DOLOMAR-282694 format. One record per residue (C-alpha): residue number from 1; x, y, z; residue in one letter. Coordinates in steps of 0.2 Angstrom, whole numbers. Example, Ala and Ser with C-alpha at 12.3 -4.5 7.8 and 13.67 -1.06 7.14 Angstrom:
BEGIN
num  x  y  z  residuo
1  62  -22  39  A
2  68  -5  36  S
end
This chain:
BEGIN
num  x  y  z  residuo
1  12  61  132  M
2  23  46  136  A
3  26  44  155  V
4  44  46  155  S
5  51  29  156  G
6  37  20  147  S
7  38  10  132  V
8  27  19  117  A
9  13  6  111  P
10  16  -2  95  L
11  7  4  81  R
12  3  -1  64  V
13  -9  3  48  D
14  -15  -10  38  L
15  -17  -5  21  N
16  -25  -14  4  A
17  -26  -10  -14  D
18  -45  -10  -16  V
19  -56  0  -31  G
20  -48  -12  -45  E
21  -66  -19  -53  S
22  -70  -8  -69  F
23  -83  -8  -82  G
24  -91  -27  -82  R
25  -77  -35  -72  Y
26  -78  -36  -54  V
27  -62  -39  -44  L
28  -57  -40  -25  G
29  -70  -40  -9  Q
30  -71  -21  -7  D
31  -85  -19  2  T
32  -81  -35  14  A
33  -63  -29  17  L
34  -63  -12  20  I
35  -71  -10  36  P
36  -55  -22  42  F
37  -42  -9  35  I
38  -35  8  41  T
39  -30  15  23  S
40  -37  10  6  A
41  -27  12  -9  N
42  -38  17  -23  V
43  -34  13  -41  A
44  -36  26  -52  C
45  -40  19  -68  G
46  -25  16  -77  F
47  -22  -1  -70  H
48  -38  -4  -64  A
49  -54  6  -59  G
50  -66  17  -69  D
51  -74  33  -62  P
52  -90  25  -54  H
53  -79  11  -46  V
54  -68  23  -39  M
55  -82  33  -31  R
56  -90  20  -23  K
57  -75  13  -17  T
58  -70  30  -10  V
59  -88  31  -1  Q
60  -88  15  6  I
61  -71  20  15  A
62  -76  36  20  I
63  -90  27  29  E
64  -79  15  39  H
65  -67  30  43  G
66  -54  22  34  V
67  -38  34  27  A
68  -39  34  7  V
69  -24  35  -5  G
70  -21  36  -25  A
71  -14  20  -30  H
72  -7  24  -48  P
73  0  13  -59  G
74  7  12  -78  F
75  -6  12  -92  P
76  -9  -6  -92  D
77  -27  -13  -91  L
78  -24  -27  -102  A
79  -9  -31  -89  G
80  -16  -27  -72  F
81  -1  -14  -70  G
82  11  -26  -68  R
83  21  -26  -83  R
84  34  -13  -83  A
85  30  1  -98  I
86  46  10  -105  P
87  39  29  -98  L
88  54  42  -96  T
89  53  47  -79  P
90  46  62  -84  A
91  31  53  -92  E
92  30  46  -75  V
93  29  59  -66  E
94  15  65  -77  D
95  4  49  -76  V
96  5  49  -57  V
97  0  67  -55  V
98  -15  62  -67  Y
99  -21  48  -58  Q
100  -16  58  -42  I
101  -29  72  -45  G
102  -41  61  -52  A
103  -44  52  -37  L
104  -43  69  -25  A
105  -56  77  -35  G
106  -66  60  -32  M
107  -63  61  -14  V
108  -66  80  -11  R
109  -84  76  -20  A
110  -87  64  -8  C
111  -83  76  6  G
112  -65  68  10  G
113  -47  72  10  A
114  -33  63  1  L
115  -22  57  13  R
116  -7  43  4  H
117  0  39  -11  V
118  4  22  -16  K
119  12  16  -32  P
120  6  -1  -39  H
121  12  -16  -47  G
122  27  -11  -58  A
123  28  4  -55  L
124  30  2  -36  Y
125  45  -12  -39  N
126  52  -1  -53  L
127  52  13  -38  A
128  60  3  -25  A
129  78  2  -34  D
130  78  15  -48  D
131  81  32  -41  A
132  74  41  -56  S
133  57  35  -56  M
134  57  35  -36  A
135  60  54  -37  E
136  48  56  -52  A
137  37  48  -41  I
138  41  60  -27  A
139  39  77  -37  R
140  21  71  -45  A
141  17  70  -26  T
142  23  84  -19  A
143  17  96  -35  A
144  0  89  -29  V
145  -1  92  -12  D
146  15  91  0  P
147  4  83  13  G
148  4  68  6  L
149  11  54  15  I
150  20  42  4  V
151  19  23  5  I
152  34  13  -1  G
153  44  -2  1  L
154  54  -2  17  A
155  72  4  14  G
156  68  6  -4  S
157  73  21  -17  A
158  55  27  -14  L
159  55  30  4  I
160  72  40  1  E
161  65  50  -11  A
162  49  54  -5  A
163  59  60  13  R
164  72  71  2  S
165  58  78  -6  A
166  51  83  11  G
167  36  72  9  L
168  30  61  25  A
169  33  41  22  T
170  25  26  28  A
171  38  11  25  S
172  29  -4  21  E
173  29  -23  23  A
174  20  -39  18  F
175  12  -53  29  A
176  8  -61  12  D
177  23  -60  3  R
178  39  -69  5  N
179  54  -59  4  Y
180  72  -62  -2  E
181  88  -62  8  P
182  92  -43  0  T
183  76  -38  5  G
184  65  -36  -7  R
185  50  -46  -11  L
186  53  -63  -19  S
187  46  -62  -38  P
188  29  -68  -41  R
189  33  -81  -53  D
190  41  -92  -39  R
191  26  -104  -33  V
192  32  -99  -16  D
193  31  -81  -18  A
194  12  -78  -11  V
195  10  -86  6  I
196  -9  -93  8  H
197  -10  -101  25  D
198  -21  -87  34  V
199  -13  -92  52  E
200  3  -89  45  Q
201  2  -73  38  V
202  -6  -68  54  A
203  8  -73  64  A
204  21  -66  51  R
205  14  -49  53  A
206  12  -48  72  V
207  33  -54  71  Y
208  37  -42  57  M
209  28  -27  70  V
210  34  -35  87  T
211  52  -37  82  N
212  54  -23  66  R
213  60  -36  57  A
214  54  -49  41  V
215  58  -65  39  P
216  65  -72  22  M
217  63  -86  11  R
218  78  -93  18  D
219  74  -94  36  G
220  84  -80  41  G
221  76  -62  46  S
222  82  -44  41  R
223  79  -29  49  P
224  66  -16  43  I
225  55  -1  47  D
226  37  -8  47  V
227  24  8  47  D
228  9  -3  36  T
229  6  -19  34  I
230  -4  -22  15  C
231  -18  -34  11  I
232  -19  -38  -6  H
233  -37  -32  -12  G
234  -39  -47  -26  D
235  -31  -60  -16  T
236  -46  -74  -13  P
237  -51  -73  3  G
238  -43  -55  8  A
239  -58  -49  19  A
240  -56  -64  32  A
241  -35  -62  28  L
242  -40  -45  35  A
243  -50  -48  48  R
244  -39  -61  55  A
245  -21  -51  54  V
246  -31  -37  63  R
247  -36  -47  76  A
248  -20  -55  79  A
249  -11  -38  79  L
250  -24  -32  93  T
251  -21  -47  105  R
252  -3  -44  103  A
253  -6  -26  110  G
254  -4  -16  92  V
255  -14  -3  89  E
256  -19  -4  73  V
257  -21  15  64  A
258  -20  24  48  A
259  -2  34  46  P
260  -4  53  54  G
end
């Protein structure tokens, strides 16, 4: 309990998209990365991952006390889930239920419990602005487990839909991505969409949490809620990046912990 007149300590989650290898194809640095994050978004086999990778990734996360979440995407292994597949909201609801259920079963088999859901790639981006897609994801999540937390882009339709469905939410920001003045992420086809300088990314993470705002590509800033910061697991050097971001947050007096 806070002392009267005191200021609550700053707190943020550090999440990463992991478990994205499949078959003979290895992607990411999960073993090295997971110890530095507090929430792991595990691919569920549609855009990446397979049952063996899912189990191994969940086991690593549980071993390090990291919250495990489902990372459902479009059924698009070839495109890594970054292409929009023309599914109806009902179809999206079904594929999300399917993927959450698969990972929840694997987590239970490993002795843990699923904590959250974060859509992947094109599905995440569509749910940021398309209310029908956002509502489909929220319905799917609530149908599987109304106690799950939904992670979505700060200020997005997904956050609004999840709250309307009675679900807890965590508003997400990206320290390694540039933002447009609209508050949306810069398109990946821009050469400056992804920020690679580790010190710059760490400094941006601290700025976002301490100022409750995100820097824009044009030099301005925009107020947003920042409950969780994403580190992309497929980024080269992701483990070193996560370590640097976490260290910078800790030095700034920010508690790094999973939502809830």
